[in-house]
C-alpha positions as CSV (number, residue, x, y, z in Angstrom):
1,M,0.0,0.0,0.0
2,K,1.3,3.5,-0.9
3,K,1.7,5.8,2.1
4,Y,2.5,9.4,1.4
5,L,5.2,10.8,3.7
6,L,4.3,14.3,2.5
7,P,0.5,14.6,1.9
8,E,-0.6,13.7,-1.6
9,N,-2.9,16.7,-1.9
10,G,-2.7,20.3,-0.8
11,N,-0.5,23.2,-1.5
12,F,3.1,24.0,-0.4
13,Y,3.4,27.2,1.7
14,K,6.9,28.6,2.3
15,A,7.5,29.5,5.9
16,N,10.2,31.0,8.2
17,L,9.6,30.0,11.8
18,H,12.5,32.0,13.4
19,C,12.5,35.8,12.9
20,H,13.3,38.9,14.9
21,S,11.7,42.3,14.6
22,N,12.5,45.7,16.3
23,I,10.3,44.6,19.2
24,S,13.5,42.8,20.4
25,D,16.9,42.9,18.6
26,G,15.9,43.0,14.9
27,D,16.1,46.1,12.8
28,Y,12.8,45.8,10.8
29,T,9.2,46.4,12.0
30,P,6.7,43.5,11.8
31,L,5.1,45.2,8.8
32,Q,8.4,45.6,7.0
33,L,9.1,41.9,7.6
34,K,5.8,41.0,6.1
35,D,6.4,43.0,3.0
36,L,9.9,41.7,2.7
37,Y,9.0,38.0,3.1
38,K,5.8,38.2,1.1
39,S,7.7,39.7,-1.8
40,H,10.0,36.7,-1.8
41,G,7.3,34.1,-2.0
42,Y,6.7,33.4,1.7
43,S,3.2,32.7,2.8
44,V,3.9,32.1,6.6
45,L,6.1,34.0,9.0
46,A,6.5,33.5,12.8
47,I,8.0,36.6,14.3
48,T,9.7,35.1,17.4
49,D,11.1,38.0,19.3
50,H,13.2,37.3,22.4
51,N,11.1,36.4,25.5
52,L,8.1,38.4,24.3
53,L,5.0,36.6,22.9
54,V,3.4,39.3,20.7
55,P,0.7,38.4,18.2
56,H,0.7,40.0,14.8
57,H,-2.6,39.1,13.3
58,E,-3.0,42.5,11.8
59,L,-0.5,41.4,9.2
60,D,-2.7,38.6,7.9
61,D,-4.3,38.7,4.5
62,D,-5.5,36.1,1.9
63,E,-1.9,35.3,0.9
64,F,0.0,35.8,4.1
65,L,-0.2,34.4,7.7
66,A,1.6,35.5,10.8
67,L,2.0,32.9,13.4
68,S,2.3,34.0,17.0
69,G,5.5,32.9,18.7
70,Y,8.6,33.9,20.7
71,E,12.1,32.7,21.5
72,L,13.0,31.8,25.0
73,N,16.5,31.6,26.3
74,M,18.4,29.9,29.1
75,N,22.0,30.7,29.9
76,E,24.5,28.8,32.1
77,A,26.5,32.0,32.5
78,Y,26.7,35.2,30.5
79,T,30.1,34.5,29.0
80,D,31.1,33.8,25.4
81,H,32.4,30.3,26.1
82,S,29.4,29.1,28.1
83,S,26.7,27.0,26.7
84,K,23.2,28.3,26.1
85,L,19.7,27.1,25.2
86,H,17.2,28.8,22.9
87,L,13.8,27.5,22.2
88,C,11.1,28.9,19.8
89,A,7.5,28.4,20.8
90,I,4.7,28.9,18.3
91,S,1.0,29.1,19.3
92,L,-1.0,26.2,17.8
93,K,-4.2,28.2,18.0
94,K,-4.7,31.8,16.9
95,D,-6.3,32.9,20.1
96,N,-3.6,31.4,22.3
97,I,-1.4,34.4,23.1
98,K,-0.7,34.0,26.8
99,D,2.9,33.3,27.8
100,P,3.0,30.3,30.1
101,C,6.6,30.9,31.0
102,W,6.4,34.6,31.9
103,H,8.3,36.1,34.8
104,S,7.5,39.5,36.0
105,S,11.1,40.6,36.7
106,K,13.5,38.1,35.0
107,Y,14.8,37.0,31.6
108,I,13.8,40.2,29.7
109,Y,16.5,42.4,28.3
110,A,16.2,46.2,29.0
111,E,15.3,47.1,25.4
112,E,12.6,44.4,25.5
113,R,11.2,45.3,28.9
114,A,10.0,48.7,27.5
115,K,7.8,46.7,25.1
116,G,6.5,44.2,27.6
117,D,3.1,45.8,27.6
118,L,2.6,44.3,24.1
119,V,2.5,40.8,25.7
120,C,-0.7,39.1,27.0
121,K,0.6,37.5,30.2
122,D,-0.2,36.6,33.7
123,E,1.9,38.9,35.9
124,D,1.7,36.4,38.8
125,T,3.2,33.4,36.8
126,N,6.9,34.0,37.6
127,F,8.1,30.9,35.8
128,E,11.6,30.1,36.9
129,R,14.0,29.0,34.1
130,I,16.6,26.6,35.5
131,Y,19.3,25.6,33.0
132,S,19.6,21.9,33.6
133,P,18.1,19.0,31.7
134,S,15.2,18.8,34.2
135,G,14.7,22.5,34.1
136,V,14.7,22.6,30.3
137,N,12.3,19.6,30.2
138,K,9.9,21.5,32.5
139,M,9.9,24.5,30.2
140,I,9.3,22.3,27.1
141,S,6.4,20.4,28.9
142,T,4.9,23.7,30.1
143,L,4.9,25.1,26.6
144,R,3.5,21.9,25.1
145,E,0.8,21.6,27.7
146,N,-0.2,25.1,27.0
147,G,-0.6,24.6,23.2
148,F,2.8,25.5,21.7
149,F,4.9,23.9,18.9
150,V,8.5,23.9,20.4
151,T,11.7,23.9,18.4
152,Y,15.2,23.5,19.6
153,N,17.5,26.2,18.1
154,H,21.0,26.2,16.7
155,P,22.7,23.5,18.9
156,S,26.2,24.2,17.5
157,W,26.0,27.9,18.2
158,S,24.6,27.1,21.6
159,L,27.7,25.0,22.4
160,E,25.5,22.2,23.7
161,T,26.8,18.7,23.4
162,A,24.9,15.5,22.6
163,E,25.3,14.5,26.3
164,R,23.3,17.6,27.2
165,F,20.7,17.9,24.5
166,G,20.2,14.1,24.5
167,Q,18.5,14.5,27.8
168,Y,15.9,16.9,26.5
169,E,12.4,15.5,26.1
170,G,9.2,16.6,24.3
171,M,10.4,19.1,21.7
172,N,8.5,19.0,18.4
173,A,11.5,19.9,16.1
174,M,15.1,21.1,15.9
175,E,16.9,23.4,13.6
176,I,19.0,21.4,11.1
177,Y,20.0,24.7,9.4
178,N,20.1,28.2,10.8
179,H,21.0,30.9,8.3
180,G,21.8,33.5,10.9
181,C,24.5,31.3,12.3
182,F,26.0,30.9,8.9
183,I,26.0,34.6,8.3
184,D,27.8,35.1,11.7
185,G,30.4,32.5,10.7
186,F,29.3,29.6,12.9
187,H,28.7,26.0,11.9
188,N,25.5,26.1,10.0
189,Y,24.5,22.5,9.5
190,D,23.3,20.5,12.5
191,D,22.4,17.3,10.8
192,Y,24.9,15.5,13.0
193,A,23.0,16.8,16.1
194,Y,19.7,15.7,14.5
195,D,21.0,12.1,14.0
196,Q,22.2,12.1,17.6
197,M,18.7,13.0,18.8
198,L,17.2,10.4,16.5
199,R,19.6,7.7,17.7
200,K,18.4,8.5,21.2
201,H,14.9,7.6,20.0
202,K,13.7,11.3,20.0
203,R,10.8,11.6,17.6
204,V,11.5,15.1,16.4
205,F,11.2,16.9,13.1
206,C,13.8,19.1,11.5
207,I,13.4,22.7,10.2
208,A,15.6,25.2,8.4
209,A,15.1,28.9,9.5
210,D,16.6,32.3,9.0
211,D,16.9,33.6,12.6
212,N,17.1,36.9,10.9
213,H,17.8,40.3,12.5
214,N,18.4,42.2,9.3
215,K,21.3,44.3,10.6
216,F,23.0,44.5,7.2
217,P,21.8,46.1,4.0
218,F,19.7,44.1,1.6
219,E,22.4,44.1,-1.0
220,S,25.0,42.7,1.4
221,R,26.0,39.0,1.4
222,K,25.4,39.2,5.1
223,F,21.7,40.0,4.7
224,D,20.3,37.2,6.8
225,S,16.9,36.6,5.3
226,F,15.8,33.9,2.7
227,G,18.6,31.4,3.6
228,G,16.6,28.6,5.1
229,W,12.9,27.8,5.4
230,I,10.3,25.0,5.5
231,N,7.7,24.2,2.8
232,I,4.5,23.2,4.6
233,K,1.9,21.1,2.7
234,A,-1.6,21.9,3.7
235,D,-5.1,22.3,2.3
236,K,-5.4,26.0,2.8
237,L,-3.6,29.0,4.3
238,D,-5.5,29.0,7.6
239,Y,-3.9,29.4,11.1
240,R,-5.0,26.1,12.6
241,T,-4.7,24.2,9.3
242,I,-1.0,25.3,9.0
243,T,-0.2,24.5,12.7
244,K,-1.8,21.1,12.4
245,A,0.5,20.4,9.4
246,L,3.4,21.4,11.6
247,E,2.3,19.0,14.3
248,N,1.9,16.2,11.8
249,G,5.3,16.9,10.2
250,D,3.8,17.7,6.8
251,F,6.7,19.7,5.7
252,Y,10.4,19.6,4.7
253,A,13.3,21.9,5.3
254,S,15.2,23.6,2.5
255,Q,17.8,26.1,1.4
256,G,16.6,25.9,-2.2
257,P,15.9,22.4,-3.6
258,E,12.2,21.5,-3.9
259,I,10.7,18.1,-3.0
260,Y,7.5,17.4,-5.0
261,D,6.5,13.9,-3.9
262,L,7.6,11.5,-1.1
263,Y,6.0,8.2,-0.4
264,Y,6.6,4.7,0.9
265,E,5.4,1.5,-0.8
266,D,6.4,-2.2,-0.6
267,G,9.6,-1.7,1.4
268,K,10.9,1.3,-0.7
269,V,10.8,5.0,-0.4
270,Y,10.2,7.1,-3.5
271,I,11.2,10.8,-4.0
272,T,10.8,13.3,-6.8
273,C,12.5,16.7,-6.6
274,S,14.0,19.6,-8.5
275,D,17.3,19.2,-10.2
276,A,19.7,17.4,-7.9
277,E,23.3,16.4,-8.1
278,D,22.9,13.9,-5.3
279,I,20.0,12.3,-3.3
280,I,21.1,10.5,-0.1
281,L,19.2,8.3,2.3
282,S,20.6,8.2,5.8
283,S,19.6,5.9,8.6
284,G,21.7,6.7,11.7
285,V,23.5,3.3,11.3
286,R,25.9,2.0,8.7
287,Y,23.2,1.8,6.1
288,S,22.9,4.6,3.6
289,R,22.2,4.9,-0.1
290,H,23.3,7.4,-2.7
291,A,21.6,8.3,-6.0
292,C,23.3,10.5,-8.6
293,G,23.7,10.9,-12.4
294,N,26.8,11.1,-14.5
295,K,29.1,14.1,-14.2
296,G,27.3,17.2,-15.4
297,E,23.9,15.5,-15.2
298,Y,21.1,16.1,-12.7
299,I,18.5,13.7,-11.4
300,N,14.9,14.4,-10.4
301,D,14.0,11.2,-8.6
302,A,15.3,8.2,-6.6
303,V,14.0,5.0,-5.1
304,F,15.6,3.5,-2.0
305,E,15.2,0.2,-0.2
306,V,14.2,0.6,3.4
307,P,15.3,-2.4,5.5
308,K,12.9,-3.1,8.4
309,Q,15.8,-3.5,10.9
310,I,16.9,0.2,10.6
311,E,15.2,2.4,13.2
312,Y,14.6,5.4,10.9
313,F,15.6,7.0,7.7
314,R,15.7,10.5,6.3
315,I,16.6,11.9,2.9
316,T,18.9,14.9,1.9
317,V,18.6,16.4,-1.6
318,Y,21.7,18.2,-2.8
319,G,20.8,20.8,-5.4
320,K,22.8,21.8,-8.4
321,D,24.1,24.9,-6.5
322,G,25.2,22.9,-3.5
323,K,22.3,23.8,-1.3
324,K,20.3,21.2,0.5
325,A,16.8,20.1,1.3
326,F,16.1,17.8,4.3
327,T,13.1,15.5,4.9
328,N,12.0,14.8,8.4
329,A,13.0,11.4,9.8
330,F,10.6,8.5,9.4
331,F,10.6,5.5,11.8
332,T,10.4,2.1,10.2
333,E,8.4,0.7,13.2
334,E,5.6,3.0,12.1
335,I,5.8,2.9,8.3
336,T,6.0,-0.9,8.2
337,K,2.6,-1.0,9.8
338,W,1.3,0.7,6.7
339,S,2.4,-2.1,4.4
């Protein structure tokens, strides 16, 4: 039986789930960000300012959707060599705009505090952020229980090791590519960290995001928008329809290459895509497969055997310009039930 790993029907909507405005440390207003991203083919934008959950539903129109979200941070110490943790939280429902991790006096930078009146919060919450595996897990569970989609941001930039992030539980997704980190000169691909999580049996999705602050001119090679995104497949551009697609993993991450179809049938996975130099199936163990054409040729599809004994697989598409697209991981225990 054919099982679609990306929905057979629906439309793809281009989305950036990590974005900063001048409400925190970005240079553009929310309206400027809408105009910028919409002009470059984006349909969905989550403006995730630091520690301030501010809805931007005034930006919505028939072709553009603003998701409500924010970025929460934990720091072991405020030094350049210390590890840190950043999570993005996106409201799953349009009317869910109360911050469940609010603290009335902590965790807000001075420039953000002046804009704290934009946030719908409970002044008596006083959620304490404790930077330890149990403290992080409490934050994740609190966000999830209160209706948020939670992503783990830029593990390499954060200087967190697999020993640390391998203890985190309950996140929906992690950033496999962060464009802002690349612009700042940091390691930009975290596919190794993704595999480390998967090998620890974490059922998490992967996203690519800009983490843009727009400090450099548009013409500069350091302009940090449009470098990484996800393509969400859904029936319509509606708030809850889009967030349900996020919850279901009905998307893939990309820097440019497009994935058109992805399905499993009779022990094999099938993919069709835009022009690719290489298409690689990874499994987290010593089983991988590589599809490519002759030198100077591109391919647009591949078929890979999926042994039942591997725990999971994921596929990376290498475009003709060297940029990549990443599928989410799929666990064989689940897909073999579909056969």
